[in-house]
C-alpha positions in Angstrom: 13.3 -3.6 -17.7 12.7 -7.6 -18.4 9.3 -9.3 -17.8 8.3 -12.7 -16.9 4.4 -13.1 -17.1 2.3 -16.2 -16.4 -1.6 -15.7 -17.1 -3.4 -18.5 -18.9 -6.1 -16.6 -20.4 -4.9 -15.6 -24.4 -6.9 -12.0 -23.7 -5.6 -10.9 -20.4 -2.3 -12.5 -21.7 -2.0 -10.7 -24.8 -3.3 -7.2 -23.3 -0.9 -7.1 -20.4 2.2 -7.4 -22.9 0.8 -4.9 -24.6 0.3 -2.5 -22.0 3.8 -3.4 -20.5 5.5 -2.9 -23.6 3.5 0.5 -24.8 5.1 1.6 -20.9 9.0 0.7 -21.9 8.7 -3.0 -20.1 10.6 -6.1 -22.2 8.7 -9.0 -21.9 11.2 -12.0 -22.0 8.3 -14.6 -21.9 4.9 -14.6 -21.5 3.4 -18.2 -20.6 0.4 -19.9 -20.2 1.2 -22.9 -17.7 3.2 -23.5 -14.7 5.8 -25.9 -16.4 6.4 -22.6 -18.9 6.8 -20.1 -15.9 9.2 -22.5 -14.1 11.2 -23.0 -17.0 11.8 -19.3 -17.7 12.3 -18.0 -14.5 15.1 -20.1 -14.3 16.4 -19.9 -17.8 16.1 -16.0 -18.8 16.7 -14.5 -14.7 14.2 -11.3 -15.5 13.8 -8.0 -13.7 10.2 -8.7 -12.1 7.7 -11.4 -12.6 4.1 -10.6 -12.8 2.0 -14.4 -12.2 -1.6 -15.7 -12.3 -1.4 -18.0 -9.2 -3.8 -20.8 -10.8 -2.4 -21.5 -13.7 -2.7 -25.2 -16.1 -2.2 -28.2 -15.9 -4.2 -28.3 -12.6 -5.5 -24.6 -12.2 -4.8 -24.8 -8.2 -2.0 -22.6 -7.5 1.1 -23.5 -10.0 2.1 -19.8 -10.2 2.5 -19.3 -6.7 4.5 -22.3 -6.5 6.8 -21.6 -9.3 7.2 -17.9 -7.5 8.6 -19.4 -4.8 10.7 -22.1 -6.4 12.2 -19.3 -8.1 12.8 -16.9 -5.1 14.1 -19.9 -3.4 17.0 -20.5 -6.4 17.3 -16.2 -6.7 16.7 -15.4 -3.5 15.2 -11.6 -3.8 13.6 -12.0 -7.0 10.7 -9.4 -7.1 7.4 -11.0 -7.6 4.0 -9.7 -8.4 1.2 -12.1 -8.0 -1.9 -11.3 -9.7 -5.1 -13.2 -9.3 -8.7 -13.7 -8.6 -7.9 -15.1 -5.3 -6.0 -14.9 -1.8 -4.0 -17.7 -1.4 -3.7 -17.1 1.9 -1.1 -20.3 3.0 0.8 -19.3 -0.1 0.8 -15.3 -0.3 1.8 -15.3 3.8 5.3 -17.8 2.6 5.7 -14.8 -0.4 5.5 -11.9 1.5 7.2 -13.4 4.8 10.4 -14.7 3.3 12.1 -11.0 3.9 13.9 -10.7 0.9 12.9 -8.9 -2.9 10.0 -7.4 -3.6 7.1 -8.5 -3.4 3.0 -7.8 -4.7 -0.4 -8.7 -4.4 -3.0 -7.2 -6.8 -6.2 -8.9 -7.4 -7.6 -8.8 -11.3 -10.7 -7.1 -10.4 -9.5 -4.4 -8.4 -7.1 -3.1 -11.0 -8.6 -0.3 -12.1 -6.3 1.5 -14.9 -3.1 0.9 -16.4 -1.0 3.4 -14.1 -1.9 1.6 -10.9 -0.9 -1.6 -12.6 2.1 0.0 -13.9 3.1 2.0 -10.6 2.7 -1.4 -8.9 5.2 -3.2 -11.7 7.6 -0.8 -11.2 7.5 -0.6 -7.3 8.1 -4.1 -6.9 11.0 -4.3 -9.3 12.6 -1.7 -7.5 12.1 -3.4 -4.2 9.2 -2.7 -2.8 5.7 -3.5 -1.9 2.2 -3.4 -4.3 -0.5 -5.1 -1.6 -4.3 -5.0 -2.4 -6.0 -3.9 0.9 -8.5 -6.7 0.4 -5.3 -9.1 0.4 -4.0 -7.8 3.7 -7.3 -7.2 5.1 -7.6 -10.8 4.8 -4.4 -12.3 6.3 -4.6 -9.8 9.3 -8.1 -10.6 10.3 -7.0 -14.5 9.9 -3.9 -13.3 12.2 -5.8 -11.5 14.5 -8.3 -14.7 15.4 -5.0 -16.8 15.9 -2.9 -14.7 17.9 -3.2 -12.8 20.6 -0.5 -10.3 20.2 -2.4 -9.0 17.6 -5.6 -8.5 19.4 -3.4 -6.1 21.4 -3.7 -3.6 19.2 -6.0 -0.9 18.5 -8.7 -0.2 16.1 -6.9 2.5 14.8 -3.2 0.8 14.9 -4.7 -2.2 13.1 -6.0 0.1 10.6 -2.2 1.8 10.2 -0.4 -1.8 10.2 -3.0 -2.3 7.4 -1.4 0.8 5.2 1.5 0.0 6.8 1.7 -3.5 5.4 0.5 -1.7 1.8 4.1 -0.3 1.4 2.5 3.3 2.8 4.8 5.7 3.9 3.6 7.4 7.5 3.0 10.6 5.6 0.9 8.7 3.1 -0.9 7.2 6.2 -1.2 10.5 7.8 -2.4 11.8 4.5 -5.4 8.9 4.3 -6.5 9.1 8.0 -6.3 12.9 8.1 -4.0 13.4 10.8 -0.9 14.6 11.5 2.0 12.5 10.4 3.9 12.9 14.7 0.5 11.3 15.6 1.4 8.2 12.5 4.5 7.8 14.0 3.3 7.9 17.1 0.8 4.7 16.1 3.4 2.7 14.5 5.9 3.2 17.3 3.0 1.5 19.5 2.3 -1.2 16.9 5.9 -2.3 16.9 6.1 -2.4 20.7 3.7 -4.5 21.1 4.0 -6.8 18.8 7.8 -7.5 19.9 9.5 -6.0 16.6 12.1 -3.5 16.3 11.1 -0.2 14.5 13.1 0.5 11.4 13.1 3.6 9.1 13.1 1.1 5.8 9.3 1.5 5.2 10.4 -2.1 2.8 11.8 -3.6 5.6 9.3 -2.3 7.7 6.4 -4.4 6.1 8.1 -7.5 5.9 9.0 -7.3 9.2 5.2 -7.1 9.9 4.2 -10.0 7.4 7.1 -12.3 9.1 5.6 -11.7 12.1 2.0 -12.5 11.0 3.5 -15.7 9.5 4.6 -16.9 12.6 3.1 -20.1 13.7 0.7 -20.5 10.3 
């Protein structure tokens, strides 16, 4: 599996390269700036991109913008954002475009190698890997701006947050210590209240929720 990695800090970039190579990933390129990332994504066509948000030359949002541009040129390109910050505007655009695997992890909340490697595999396979704090920020902002989300009960909001992380109904039931049937009922209520069609595809389900949250931004 070929990876393009973008991280401006040398020690972290080198550590990520070593970690991914130790788990049988091929590093197609490891770059430190926005222009380098744009070229690598366009020329190398990796299986997955692992991208920091803030890259030189301006250290604002070059990484995320490059990822968005690359997905417009190559719809479905799997992108895992690894950042210290939640850039809400671009994160919502990335998560809501409805194609390919996406993930957004916060650097200081990745606690072990297995967690990170699993996230890369999941995104490369077309799934989602979302840090709960990222989802919480997106949901909180949207709740304040949109009435339909306010129709959800506290339990339904909790289920929605776990859904957006890419969890299955069975996984949500296990975490909340309830039956899977109860989660299925909450899920049905959520989609009804948000005017979203229920899907058996977990990834499309999450993307549909995020696409809804992105409307009217």
